A tleap script that builds the chain and sets N, CA, C and O, in Angstrom:
source leaprc.protein.ff14SB
mol = sequence {
  NMET LYS SER VAL GLU ILE ILE MET LEU PRO
  VAL LYS ASP ARG GLN LYS ALA LYS GLU PHE
  TYR LEU LYS LEU GLY PHE GLN ILE ILE ILE
  GLU ALA THR ASP PRO HIE GLY GLU PRO TRP
  ILE GLN MET GLY PHE PRO ASN SER ASN THR
  THR ILE SER LEU ALA GLY PHE GLN GLY ILE
  ILE CYS GLU THR ASP ASP ILE GLU GLN GLU
  VAL LYS ASP PHE LYS ALA LYS GLY ILE GLU
  VAL GLY ASN ILE ASP ASN THR PRO PHE GLY
  ARG PHE ALA TRP LEU LYS ASP LEU ASP GLY
  ASN SER LEU CYS LEU HIE GLN CLYS
}
set mol.1.N position { 0.857 -1.170 0.000 }
set mol.1.CA position { 0.000 0.000 0.000 }
set mol.1.C position { 0.896 1.223 0.000 }
set mol.1.O position { 1.916 1.274 0.687 }
set mol.2.N position { 0.488 2.209 -0.791 }
set mol.2.CA position { 1.355 3.381 -0.875 }
set mol.2.C position { 0.706 4.661 -0.362 }
set mol.2.O position { 1.414 5.621 -0.058 }
set mol.3.N position { -0.630 4.703 -0.256 }
set mol.3.CA position { -1.268 5.901 0.284 }
set mol.3.C position { -2.717 5.611 0.640 }
set mol.3.O position { -3.331 4.684 0.112 }
set mol.4.N position { -3.257 6.433 1.560 }
set mol.4.CA position { -4.688 6.403 1.831 }
set mol.4.C position { -5.333 7.217 0.727 }
set mol.4.O position { -5.065 8.409 0.576 }
set mol.5.N position { -6.184 6.563 -0.039 }
set mol.5.CA position { -6.816 7.215 -1.180 }
set mol.5.C position { -8.186 7.774 -0.820 }
set mol.5.O position { -8.487 8.930 -1.121 }
set mol.6.N position { -9.030 6.944 -0.167 }
set mol.6.CA position { -10.399 7.343 0.141 }
set mol.6.C position { -10.754 6.907 1.558 }
set mol.6.O position { -10.490 5.769 1.946 }
set mol.7.N position { -11.348 7.807 2.323 }
set mol.7.CA position { -11.896 7.476 3.632 }
set mol.7.C position { -13.408 7.455 3.475 }
set mol.7.O position { -14.024 8.476 3.170 }
set mol.8.N position { -14.001 6.284 3.685 }
set mol.8.CA position { -15.443 6.128 3.523 }
set mol.8.C position { -16.133 6.484 4.838 }
set mol.8.O position { -15.866 5.886 5.880 }
set mol.9.N position { -17.019 7.465 4.766 }
set mol.9.CA position { -17.750 7.914 5.940 }
set mol.9.C position { -19.185 7.408 5.872 }
set mol.9.O position { -19.880 7.683 4.894 }
set mol.10.N position { -19.650 6.671 6.888 }
set mol.10.CA position { -21.040 6.239 6.865 }
set mol.10.C position { -21.964 7.420 7.150 }
set mol.10.O position { -21.805 8.114 8.154 }
set mol.11.N position { -22.920 7.639 6.268 }
set mol.11.CA position { -23.883 8.733 6.427 }
set mol.11.C position { -25.293 8.177 6.244 }
set mol.11.O position { -25.489 7.173 5.559 }
set mol.12.N position { -26.278 8.844 6.867 }
set mol.12.CA position { -27.671 8.403 6.760 }
set mol.12.C position { -28.306 8.868 5.458 }
set mol.12.O position { -29.070 8.130 4.836 }
set mol.13.N position { -27.990 10.088 5.049 }
set mol.13.CA position { -28.579 10.666 3.838 }
set mol.13.C position { -27.436 11.253 3.012 }
set mol.13.O position { -26.867 12.281 3.380 }
set mol.14.N position { -27.105 10.613 1.913 }
set mol.14.CA position { -25.937 11.016 1.128 }
set mol.14.C position { -26.096 12.403 0.517 }
set mol.14.O position { -25.122 13.150 0.426 }
set mol.15.N position { -27.299 12.754 0.101 }
set mol.15.CA position { -27.499 14.068 -0.517 }
set mol.15.C position { -27.367 15.182 0.519 }
set mol.15.O position { -26.756 16.213 0.237 }
set mol.16.N position { -27.931 14.992 1.711 }
set mol.16.CA position { -27.792 15.999 2.774 }
set mol.16.C position { -26.340 16.106 3.214 }
set mol.16.O position { -25.835 17.200 3.465 }
set mol.17.N position { -25.673 14.962 3.306 }
set mol.17.CA position { -24.258 14.971 3.683 }
set mol.17.C position { -23.431 15.690 2.627 }
set mol.17.O position { -22.511 16.437 2.958 }
set mol.18.N position { -23.756 15.466 1.356 }
set mol.18.CA position { -23.033 16.135 0.265 }
set mol.18.C position { -23.160 17.657 0.404 }
set mol.18.O position { -22.172 18.378 0.268 }
set mol.19.N position { -24.357 18.134 0.672 }
set mol.19.CA position { -24.565 19.581 0.833 }
set mol.19.C position { -23.742 20.123 1.998 }
set mol.19.O position { -23.159 21.202 1.897 }
set mol.20.N position { -23.691 19.377 3.103 }
set mol.20.CA position { -22.904 19.792 4.266 }
set mol.20.C position { -21.429 19.913 3.907 }
set mol.20.O position { -20.796 20.923 4.215 }
set mol.21.N position { -20.879 18.890 3.257 }
set mol.21.CA position { -19.456 18.906 2.929 }
set mol.21.C position { -19.130 19.946 1.861 }
set mol.21.O position { -18.024 20.487 1.846 }
set mol.22.N position { -20.070 20.231 0.978 }
set mol.22.CA position { -19.869 21.333 0.022 }
set mol.22.C position { -19.729 22.658 0.765 }
set mol.22.O position { -18.903 23.493 0.398 }
set mol.23.N position { -20.538 22.852 1.816 }
set mol.23.CA position { -20.452 24.081 2.622 }
set mol.23.C position { -19.106 24.188 3.334 }
set mol.23.O position { -18.627 25.292 3.596 }
set mol.24.N position { -18.489 23.033 3.649 }
set mol.24.CA position { -17.175 23.036 4.303 }
set mol.24.C position { -16.033 23.321 3.334 }
set mol.24.O position { -14.894 23.523 3.755 }
set mol.25.N position { -16.337 23.336 2.030 }
set mol.25.CA position { -15.299 23.607 1.046 }
set mol.25.C position { -14.855 22.404 0.234 }
set mol.25.O position { -13.984 22.525 -0.627 }
set mol.26.N position { -15.447 21.239 0.501 }
set mol.26.CA position { -15.137 20.072 -0.319 }
set mol.26.C position { -15.735 20.267 -1.710 }
set mol.26.O position { -16.702 21.010 -1.883 }
set mol.27.N position { -15.156 19.599 -2.688 }
set mol.27.CA position { -15.674 19.608 -4.049 }
set mol.27.C position { -16.030 18.183 -4.444 }
set mol.27.O position { -15.449 17.225 -3.933 }
set mol.28.N position { -16.990 18.048 -5.356 }
set mol.28.CA position { -17.362 16.725 -5.841 }
set mol.28.C position { -16.291 16.256 -6.821 }
set mol.28.O position { -15.975 16.940 -7.794 }
set mol.29.N position { -15.742 15.080 -6.546 }
set mol.29.CA position { -14.751 14.456 -7.428 }
set mol.29.C position { -15.476 13.516 -8.389 }
set mol.29.O position { -15.265 13.561 -9.601 }
set mol.30.N position { -16.335 12.666 -7.825 }
set mol.30.CA position { -17.132 11.724 -8.612 }
set mol.30.C position { -18.509 11.609 -7.967 }
set mol.30.O position { -18.625 11.486 -6.747 }
set mol.31.N position { -19.542 11.651 -8.790 }
set mol.31.CA position { -20.895 11.315 -8.328 }
set mol.31.C position { -21.478 10.400 -9.393 }
set mol.31.O position { -21.765 10.830 -10.510 }
set mol.32.N position { -21.649 9.135 -9.033 }
set mol.32.CA position { -22.082 8.126 -9.999 }
set mol.32.C position { -22.746 6.980 -9.245 }
set mol.32.O position { -22.883 7.020 -8.022 }
set mol.33.N position { -23.148 5.979 -9.980 }
set mol.33.CA position { -23.684 4.757 -9.393 }
set mol.33.C position { -22.570 3.715 -9.398 }
set mol.33.O position { -21.910 3.504 -10.415 }
set mol.34.N position { -22.367 3.059 -8.238 }
set mol.34.CA position { -21.311 2.051 -8.169 }
set mol.34.C position { -21.780 0.749 -8.824 }
set mol.34.O position { -22.949 0.632 -9.189 }
set mol.35.N position { -20.890 -0.222 -8.974 }
set mol.35.CA position { -21.263 -1.474 -9.645 }
set mol.35.C position { -22.390 -2.254 -8.952 }
set mol.35.O position { -22.990 -3.141 -9.559 }
set mol.36.N position { -22.681 -1.926 -7.682 }
set mol.36.CA position { -23.746 -2.609 -6.948 }
set mol.36.C position { -25.062 -1.840 -7.019 }
set mol.36.O position { -26.039 -2.224 -6.376 }
set mol.37.N position { -25.096 -0.744 -7.804 }
set mol.37.CA position { -26.306 0.050 -7.952 }
set mol.37.C position { -26.499 1.110 -6.885 }
set mol.37.O position { -27.533 1.778 -6.853 }
set mol.38.N position { -25.518 1.270 -6.012 }
set mol.38.CA position { -25.590 2.270 -4.941 }
set mol.38.C position { -24.992 3.593 -5.413 }
set mol.38.O position { -24.093 3.604 -6.254 }
set mol.39.N position { -25.492 4.714 -4.873 }
set mol.39.CA position { -24.868 5.996 -5.226 }
set mol.39.C position { -23.455 6.086 -4.651 }
set mol.39.O position { -23.213 5.670 -3.518 }
set mol.40.N position { -22.538 6.623 -5.427 }
set mol.40.CA position { -21.151 6.847 -4.990 }
set mol.40.C position { -20.891 8.335 -5.082 }
set mol.40.O position { -20.925 8.918 -6.165 }
set mol.41.N position { -20.630 8.948 -3.933 }
set mol.41.CA position { -20.290 10.372 -3.892 }
set mol.41.C position { -18.912 10.481 -3.261 }
set mol.41.O position { -18.723 10.183 -2.081 }
set mol.42.N position { -17.964 10.910 -4.063 }
set mol.42.CA position { -16.578 11.067 -3.613 }
set mol.42.C position { -16.242 12.550 -3.673 }
set mol.42.O position { -16.475 13.209 -4.686 }
set mol.43.N position { -15.689 13.073 -2.570 }
set mol.43.CA position { -15.415 14.503 -2.461 }
set mol.43.C position { -14.003 14.729 -1.949 }
set mol.43.O position { -13.419 13.861 -1.301 }
set mol.44.N position { -13.465 15.893 -2.244 }
set mol.44.CA position { -12.131 16.209 -1.765 }
set mol.44.C position { -11.827 17.683 -1.906 }
set mol.44.O position { -12.644 18.465 -2.393 }
set mol.45.N position { -10.656 18.039 -1.477 }
set mol.45.CA position { -10.174 19.409 -1.607 }
set mol.45.C position { -9.326 19.522 -2.864 }
set mol.45.O position { -8.721 18.539 -3.291 }
set mol.46.N position { -9.275 20.703 -3.460 }
set mol.46.CA position { -8.427 20.885 -4.645 }
set mol.46.C position { -6.978 20.487 -4.347 }
set mol.46.O position { -6.446 20.796 -3.281 }
set mol.47.N position { -6.362 19.811 -5.286 }
set mol.47.CA position { -4.953 19.406 -5.213 }
set mol.47.C position { -4.626 18.457 -4.063 }
set mol.47.O position { -3.469 18.364 -3.652 }
set mol.48.N position { -5.629 17.750 -3.539 }
set mol.48.CA position { -5.395 16.787 -2.467 }
set mol.48.C position { -5.531 15.383 -3.034 }
set mol.48.O position { -6.405 15.131 -3.864 }
set mol.49.N position { -4.680 14.475 -2.597 }
set mol.49.CA position { -4.733 13.101 -3.072 }
set mol.49.C position { -5.702 12.234 -2.281 }
set mol.49.O position { -6.169 11.212 -2.784 }
set mol.50.N position { -6.012 12.631 -1.040 }
set mol.50.CA position { -6.924 11.866 -0.206 }
set mol.50.C position { -8.315 12.469 -0.303 }
set mol.50.O position { -8.478 13.687 -0.218 }
set mol.51.N position { -9.320 11.612 -0.482 }
set mol.51.CA position { -10.700 12.065 -0.610 }
set mol.51.C position { -11.577 11.335 0.397 }
set mol.51.O position { -11.129 10.419 1.086 }
set mol.52.N position { -12.841 11.760 0.469 }
set mol.52.CA position { -13.830 11.062 1.279 }
set mol.52.C position { -14.921 10.534 0.360 }
set mol.52.O position { -15.154 11.066 -0.725 }
set mol.53.N position { -15.578 9.486 0.810 }
set mol.53.CA position { -16.750 8.962 0.113 }
set mol.53.C position { -17.892 8.928 1.115 }
set mol.53.O position { -17.737 8.430 2.230 }
set mol.54.N position { -19.034 9.457 0.714 }
set mol.54.CA position { -20.222 9.434 1.560 }
set mol.54.C position { -20.917 8.110 1.283 }
set mol.54.O position { -21.508 7.918 0.220 }
set mol.55.N position { -20.842 7.199 2.249 }
set mol.55.CA position { -21.192 5.811 1.986 }
set mol.55.C position { -22.175 5.267 3.011 }
set mol.55.O position { -22.572 5.955 3.951 }
set mol.56.N position { -22.551 4.028 2.803 }
set mol.56.CA position { -23.430 3.338 3.727 }
set mol.56.C position { -22.671 2.614 4.827 }
set mol.56.O position { -23.289 2.092 5.755 }
set mol.57.N position { -21.341 2.570 4.747 }
set mol.57.CA position { -20.531 1.908 5.760 }
set mol.57.C position { -19.149 2.545 5.800 }
set mol.57.O position { -18.769 3.288 4.895 }
set mol.58.N position { -18.400 2.245 6.862 }
set mol.58.CA position { -17.068 2.801 7.088 }
set mol.58.C position { -16.037 1.964 6.355 }
set mol.58.O position { -16.192 0.751 6.216 }
set mol.59.N position { -14.989 2.615 5.891 }
set mol.59.CA position { -13.877 1.909 5.289 }
set mol.59.C position { -12.766 2.864 4.897 }
set mol.59.O position { -12.991 4.062 4.724 }
set mol.60.N position { -11.585 2.330 4.760 }
set mol.60.CA position { -10.442 3.102 4.281 }
set mol.60.C position { -9.916 2.385 3.049 }
set mol.60.O position { -9.614 1.193 3.096 }
set mol.61.N position { -9.807 3.113 1.950 }
set mol.61.CA position { -9.324 2.546 0.695 }
set mol.61.C position { -7.898 3.019 0.471 }
set mol.61.O position { -7.626 4.219 0.433 }
set mol.62.N position { -6.992 2.059 0.324 }
set mol.62.CA position { -5.572 2.360 0.145 }
set mol.62.C position { -5.156 2.005 -1.277 }
set mol.62.O position { -5.498 0.944 -1.799 }
set mol.63.N position { -4.421 2.905 -1.880 }
set mol.63.CA position { -3.966 2.706 -3.249 }
set mol.63.C position { -2.766 1.759 -3.289 }
set mol.63.O position { -1.902 1.791 -2.413 }
set mol.64.N position { -2.732 0.927 -4.311 }
set mol.64.CA position { -1.607 0.024 -4.537 }
set mol.64.C position { -1.325 -0.040 -6.035 }
set mol.64.O position { -2.224 0.159 -6.852 }
set mol.65.N position { -0.090 -0.315 -6.383 }
set mol.65.CA position { 0.279 -0.467 -7.792 }
set mol.65.C position { 0.128 -1.908 -8.271 }
set mol.65.O position { 0.015 -2.154 -9.472 }
set mol.66.N position { 0.127 -2.879 -7.322 }
set mol.66.CA position { 0.079 -4.288 -7.693 }
set mol.66.C position { -0.795 -5.036 -6.687 }
set mol.66.O position { -0.295 -5.602 -5.715 }
set mol.67.N position { -2.097 -5.033 -6.932 }
set mol.67.CA position { -3.045 -5.612 -5.984 }
set mol.67.C position { -2.828 -7.104 -5.803 }
set mol.67.O position { -2.971 -7.615 -4.692 }
set mol.68.N position { -2.485 -7.813 -6.868 }
set mol.68.CA position { -2.269 -9.258 -6.754 }
set mol.68.C position { -1.101 -9.574 -5.829 }
set mol.68.O position { -1.184 -10.498 -5.020 }
set mol.69.N position { -0.015 -8.815 -5.943 }
set mol.69.CA position { 1.143 -9.037 -5.079 }
set mol.69.C position { 0.819 -8.661 -3.640 }
set mol.69.O position { 1.231 -9.362 -2.716 }
set mol.70.N position { 0.087 -7.564 -3.433 }
set mol.70.CA position { -0.304 -7.149 -2.073 }
set mol.70.C position { -1.140 -8.242 -1.411 }
set mol.70.O position { -0.892 -8.609 -0.263 }
set mol.71.N position { -2.128 -8.757 -2.136 }
set mol.71.CA position { -2.986 -9.812 -1.591 }
set mol.71.C position { -2.145 -11.042 -1.242 }
set mol.71.O position { -2.309 -11.628 -0.172 }
set mol.72.N position { -1.266 -11.421 -2.129 }
set mol.72.CA position { -0.397 -12.576 -1.896 }
set mol.72.C position { 0.465 -12.360 -0.646 }
set mol.72.O position { 0.589 -13.258 0.187 }
set mol.73.N position { 1.055 -11.171 -0.520 }
set mol.73.CA position { 1.898 -10.856 0.633 }
set mol.73.C position { 1.106 -10.876 1.938 }
set mol.73.O position { 1.582 -11.399 2.946 }
set mol.74.N position { -0.105 -10.306 1.924 }
set mol.74.CA position { -0.930 -10.292 3.132 }
set mol.74.C position { -1.331 -11.705 3.534 }
set mol.74.O position { -1.283 -12.056 4.713 }
set mol.75.N position { -1.724 -12.509 2.560 }
set mol.75.CA position { -2.118 -13.890 2.865 }
set mol.75.C position { -0.942 -14.672 3.429 }
set mol.75.O position { -1.128 -15.517 4.305 }
set mol.76.N position { 0.268 -14.405 2.942 }
set mol.76.CA position { 1.466 -15.070 3.473 }
set mol.76.C position { 1.708 -14.687 4.933 }
set mol.76.O position { 2.326 -15.446 5.680 }
set mol.77.N position { 1.225 -13.520 5.337 }
set mol.77.CA position { 1.357 -13.053 6.724 }
set mol.77.C position { 0.171 -13.500 7.580 }
set mol.77.O position { 0.086 -13.135 8.753 }
set mol.78.N position { -0.747 -14.287 7.007 }
set mol.78.CA position { -1.896 -14.773 7.762 }
set mol.78.C position { -3.066 -13.813 7.803 }
set mol.78.O position { -3.967 -13.978 8.626 }
set mol.79.N position { -3.074 -12.818 6.939 }
set mol.79.CA position { -4.162 -11.834 6.891 }
set mol.79.C position { -5.168 -12.277 5.831 }
set mol.79.O position { -4.809 -12.496 4.674 }
set mol.80.N position { -6.437 -12.406 6.243 }
set mol.80.CA position { -7.484 -12.797 5.310 }
set mol.80.C position { -7.864 -11.617 4.423 }
set mol.80.O position { -8.128 -10.517 4.910 }
set mol.81.N position { -7.887 -11.859 3.129 }
set mol.81.CA position { -8.259 -10.835 2.152 }
set mol.81.C position { -9.306 -11.453 1.232 }
set mol.81.O position { -9.184 -12.605 0.816 }
set mol.82.N position { -10.338 -10.668 0.921 }
set mol.82.CA position { -11.373 -11.158 0.018 }
set mol.82.C position { -10.883 -11.249 -1.411 }
set mol.82.O position { -9.737 -10.921 -1.719 }
set mol.83.N position { -11.771 -11.700 -2.273 }
set mol.83.CA position { -11.454 -11.809 -3.694 }
set mol.83.C position { -11.183 -10.439 -4.301 }
set mol.83.O position { -11.668 -9.424 -3.802 }
set mol.84.N position { -10.422 -10.417 -5.357 }
set mol.84.CA position { -10.179 -9.180 -6.102 }
set mol.84.C position { -11.367 -8.966 -7.034 }
set mol.84.O position { -11.672 -9.811 -7.877 }
set mol.85.N position { -12.034 -7.818 -6.869 }
set mol.85.CA position { -13.171 -7.453 -7.719 }
set mol.85.C position { -12.691 -6.511 -8.809 }
set mol.85.O position { -12.039 -5.505 -8.528 }
set mol.86.N position { -13.015 -6.839 -10.048 }
set mol.86.CA position { -12.699 -5.959 -11.177 }
set mol.86.C position { -13.929 -5.128 -11.493 }
set mol.86.O position { -14.999 -5.675 -11.760 }
set mol.87.N position { -13.783 -3.805 -11.464 }
set mol.87.CA position { -14.897 -2.894 -11.714 }
set mol.87.C position { -14.455 -1.844 -12.732 }
set mol.87.O position { -13.271 -1.757 -13.059 }
set mol.88.N position { -15.398 -1.048 -13.233 }
set mol.88.CA position { -15.013 0.046 -14.121 }
set mol.88.C position { -14.133 1.100 -13.425 }
set mol.88.O position { -13.487 1.913 -14.086 }
set mol.89.N position { -14.116 1.071 -12.077 }
set mol.89.CA position { -13.353 2.054 -11.310 }
set mol.89.C position { -12.013 1.504 -10.840 }
set mol.89.O position { -11.291 2.177 -10.105 }
set mol.90.N position { -11.677 0.300 -11.254 }
set mol.90.CA position { -10.418 -0.309 -10.857 }
set mol.90.C position { -10.637 -1.657 -10.208 }
set mol.90.O position { -11.729 -2.223 -10.264 }
set mol.91.N position { -9.587 -2.160 -9.593 }
set mol.91.CA position { -9.612 -3.468 -8.939 }
set mol.91.C position { -9.577 -3.257 -7.428 }
set mol.91.O position { -8.800 -2.445 -6.925 }
set mol.92.N position { -10.429 -3.997 -6.703 }
set mol.92.CA position { -10.578 -3.819 -5.264 }
set mol.92.C position { -10.494 -5.163 -4.545 }
set mol.92.O position { -10.952 -6.180 -5.066 }
set mol.93.N position { -9.908 -5.166 -3.347 }
set mol.93.CA position { -9.891 -6.340 -2.469 }
set mol.93.C position { -10.049 -5.851 -1.028 }
set mol.93.O position { -9.288 -5.003 -0.563 }
set mol.94.N position { -11.047 -6.398 -0.331 }
set mol.94.CA position { -11.380 -5.955 1.028 }
set mol.94.C position { -10.777 -6.873 2.081 }
set mol.94.O position { -10.603 -8.072 1.862 }
set mol.95.N position { -10.462 -6.277 3.235 }
set mol.95.CA position { -10.012 -7.012 4.400 }
set mol.95.C position { -10.463 -6.276 5.645 }
set mol.95.O position { -10.894 -5.126 5.558 }
set mol.96.N position { -10.374 -6.911 6.790 }
set mol.96.CA position { -10.747 -6.276 8.062 }
set mol.96.C position { -9.580 -6.375 9.029 }
set mol.96.O position { -8.812 -7.337 9.017 }
set mol.97.N position { -9.471 -5.337 9.879 }
set mol.97.CA position { -8.449 -5.394 10.918 }
set mol.97.C position { -8.989 -6.212 12.094 }
set mol.97.O position { -10.091 -6.756 12.015 }
set mol.98.N position { -8.230 -6.301 13.169 }
set mol.98.CA position { -8.608 -7.134 14.313 }
set mol.98.C position { -9.886 -6.670 15.001 }
set mol.98.O position { -10.531 -7.456 15.694 }
set mol.99.N position { -10.263 -5.399 14.820 }
set mol.99.CA position { -11.468 -4.853 15.442 }
set mol.99.C position { -12.646 -4.770 14.474 }
set mol.99.O position { -13.687 -4.205 14.807 }
set mol.100.N position { -12.483 -5.329 13.285 }
set mol.100.CA position { -13.577 -5.347 12.324 }
set mol.100.C position { -13.667 -4.126 11.429 }
set mol.100.O position { -14.639 -3.982 10.686 }
set mol.101.N position { -12.678 -3.242 11.479 }
set mol.101.CA position { -12.668 -2.074 10.595 }
set mol.101.C position { -12.319 -2.512 9.177 }
set mol.101.O position { -11.406 -3.311 8.968 }
set mol.102.N position { -13.048 -1.985 8.222 }
set mol.102.CA position { -12.850 -2.370 6.819 }
set mol.102.C position { -11.723 -1.579 6.174 }
set mol.102.O position { -11.657 -0.354 6.270 }
set mol.103.N position { -10.847 -2.312 5.518 }
set mol.103.CA position { -9.779 -1.732 4.710 }
set mol.103.C position { -9.905 -2.315 3.309 }
set mol.103.O position { -10.374 -3.440 3.135 }
set mol.104.N position { -9.489 -1.553 2.327 }
set mol.104.CA position { -9.608 -2.014 0.950 }
set mol.104.C position { -8.360 -1.634 0.173 }
set mol.104.O position { -7.833 -0.530 0.310 }
set mol.105.N position { -7.904 -2.560 -0.635 }
set mol.105.CA position { -6.834 -2.270 -1.574 }
set mol.105.C position { -7.481 -1.837 -2.884 }
set mol.105.O position { -8.492 -2.407 -3.295 }
set mol.106.N position { -6.911 -0.841 -3.534 }
set mol.106.CA position { -7.440 -0.363 -4.814 }
set mol.106.C position { -6.289 -0.163 -5.802 }
set mol.106.O position { -5.325 0.550 -5.525 }
set mol.107.N position { -6.417 -0.800 -6.939 }
set mol.107.CA position { -5.464 -0.592 -8.025 }
set mol.107.C position { -6.239 0.017 -9.182 }
set mol.107.O position { -7.230 -0.548 -9.647 }
set mol.108.N position { -5.779 1.174 -9.642 }
set mol.108.CA position { -6.458 1.862 -10.736 }
set mol.108.C position { -6.203 1.183 -12.044 }
set mol.108.O position { -6.699 1.629 -13.078 }
savepdb mol mol.pdb
quit
Protein backbone atom coordinates (compact mmCIF):
# COMPACT_ATOMS: atom_id res chain seq x y z
CA UNK A 1 0.00 0.00 0.00
CA UNK A 2 1.35 3.38 -0.88
CA UNK A 3 -1.27 5.90 0.28
CA UNK A 4 -4.69 6.40 1.83
CA UNK A 5 -6.82 7.22 -1.18
CA UNK A 6 -10.40 7.34 0.14
CA UNK A 7 -11.90 7.48 3.63
CA UNK A 8 -15.44 6.13 3.52
CA UNK A 9 -17.75 7.91 5.94
CA UNK A 10 -21.04 6.24 6.86
CA UNK A 11 -23.88 8.73 6.43
CA UNK A 12 -27.67 8.40 6.76
CA UNK A 13 -28.58 10.67 3.84
CA UNK A 14 -25.94 11.02 1.13
CA UNK A 15 -27.50 14.07 -0.52
CA UNK A 16 -27.79 16.00 2.77
CA UNK A 17 -24.26 14.97 3.68
CA UNK A 18 -23.03 16.14 0.26
CA UNK A 19 -24.56 19.58 0.83
CA UNK A 20 -22.90 19.79 4.27
CA UNK A 21 -19.46 18.91 2.93
CA UNK A 22 -19.87 21.33 0.02
CA UNK A 23 -20.45 24.08 2.62
CA UNK A 24 -17.17 23.04 4.30
CA UNK A 25 -15.30 23.61 1.05
CA UNK A 26 -15.14 20.07 -0.32
CA UNK A 27 -15.67 19.61 -4.05
CA UNK A 28 -17.36 16.73 -5.84
CA UNK A 29 -14.75 14.46 -7.43
CA UNK A 30 -17.13 11.72 -8.61
CA UNK A 31 -20.89 11.31 -8.33
CA UNK A 32 -22.08 8.13 -10.00
CA UNK A 33 -23.68 4.76 -9.39
CA UNK A 34 -21.31 2.05 -8.17
CA UNK A 35 -21.26 -1.47 -9.64
CA UNK A 36 -23.75 -2.61 -6.95
CA UNK A 37 -26.31 0.05 -7.95
CA UNK A 38 -25.59 2.27 -4.94
CA UNK A 39 -24.87 6.00 -5.23
CA UNK A 40 -21.15 6.85 -4.99
CA UNK A 41 -20.29 10.37 -3.89
CA UNK A 42 -16.58 11.07 -3.61
CA UNK A 43 -15.42 14.50 -2.46
CA UNK A 44 -12.13 16.21 -1.77
CA UNK A 45 -10.17 19.41 -1.61
CA UNK A 46 -8.43 20.88 -4.64
CA UNK A 47 -4.95 19.41 -5.21
CA UNK A 48 -5.40 16.79 -2.47
CA UNK A 49 -4.73 13.10 -3.07
CA UNK A 50 -6.92 11.87 -0.21
CA UNK A 51 -10.70 12.06 -0.61
CA UNK A 52 -13.83 11.06 1.28
CA UNK A 53 -16.75 8.96 0.11
CA UNK A 54 -20.22 9.43 1.56
CA UNK A 55 -21.19 5.81 1.99
CA UNK A 56 -23.43 3.34 3.73
CA UNK A 57 -20.53 1.91 5.76
CA UNK A 58 -17.07 2.80 7.09
CA UNK A 59 -13.88 1.91 5.29
CA UNK A 60 -10.44 3.10 4.28
CA UNK A 61 -9.32 2.55 0.69
CA UNK A 62 -5.57 2.36 0.15
CA UNK A 63 -3.97 2.71 -3.25
CA UNK A 64 -1.61 0.02 -4.54
CA UNK A 65 0.28 -0.47 -7.79
CA UNK A 66 0.08 -4.29 -7.69
CA UNK A 67 -3.05 -5.61 -5.98
CA UNK A 68 -2.27 -9.26 -6.75
CA UNK A 69 1.14 -9.04 -5.08
CA UNK A 70 -0.30 -7.15 -2.07
CA UNK A 71 -2.99 -9.81 -1.59
CA UNK A 72 -0.40 -12.58 -1.90
CA UNK A 73 1.90 -10.86 0.63
CA UNK A 74 -0.93 -10.29 3.13
CA UNK A 75 -2.12 -13.89 2.86
CA UNK A 76 1.47 -15.07 3.47
CA UNK A 77 1.36 -13.05 6.72
CA UNK A 78 -1.90 -14.77 7.76
CA UNK A 79 -4.16 -11.83 6.89
CA UNK A 80 -7.48 -12.80 5.31
CA UNK A 81 -8.26 -10.84 2.15
CA UNK A 82 -11.37 -11.16 0.02
CA UNK A 83 -11.45 -11.81 -3.69
CA UNK A 84 -10.18 -9.18 -6.10
CA UNK A 85 -13.17 -7.45 -7.72
CA UNK A 86 -12.70 -5.96 -11.18
CA UNK A 87 -14.90 -2.89 -11.71
CA UNK A 88 -15.01 0.05 -14.12
CA UNK A 89 -13.35 2.05 -11.31
CA UNK A 90 -10.42 -0.31 -10.86
CA UNK A 91 -9.61 -3.47 -8.94
CA UNK A 92 -10.58 -3.82 -5.26
CA UNK A 93 -9.89 -6.34 -2.47
CA UNK A 94 -11.38 -5.95 1.03
CA UNK A 95 -10.01 -7.01 4.40
CA UNK A 96 -10.75 -6.28 8.06
CA UNK A 97 -8.45 -5.39 10.92
CA UNK A 98 -8.61 -7.13 14.31
CA UNK A 99 -11.47 -4.85 15.44
CA UNK A 100 -13.58 -5.35 12.32
CA UNK A 101 -12.67 -2.07 10.60
CA UNK A 102 -12.85 -2.37 6.82
CA UNK A 103 -9.78 -1.73 4.71
CA UNK A 104 -9.61 -2.01 0.95
CA UNK A 105 -6.83 -2.27 -1.57
CA UNK A 106 -7.44 -0.36 -4.81
CA UNK A 107 -5.46 -0.59 -8.02
CA UNK A 108 -6.46 1.86 -10.74
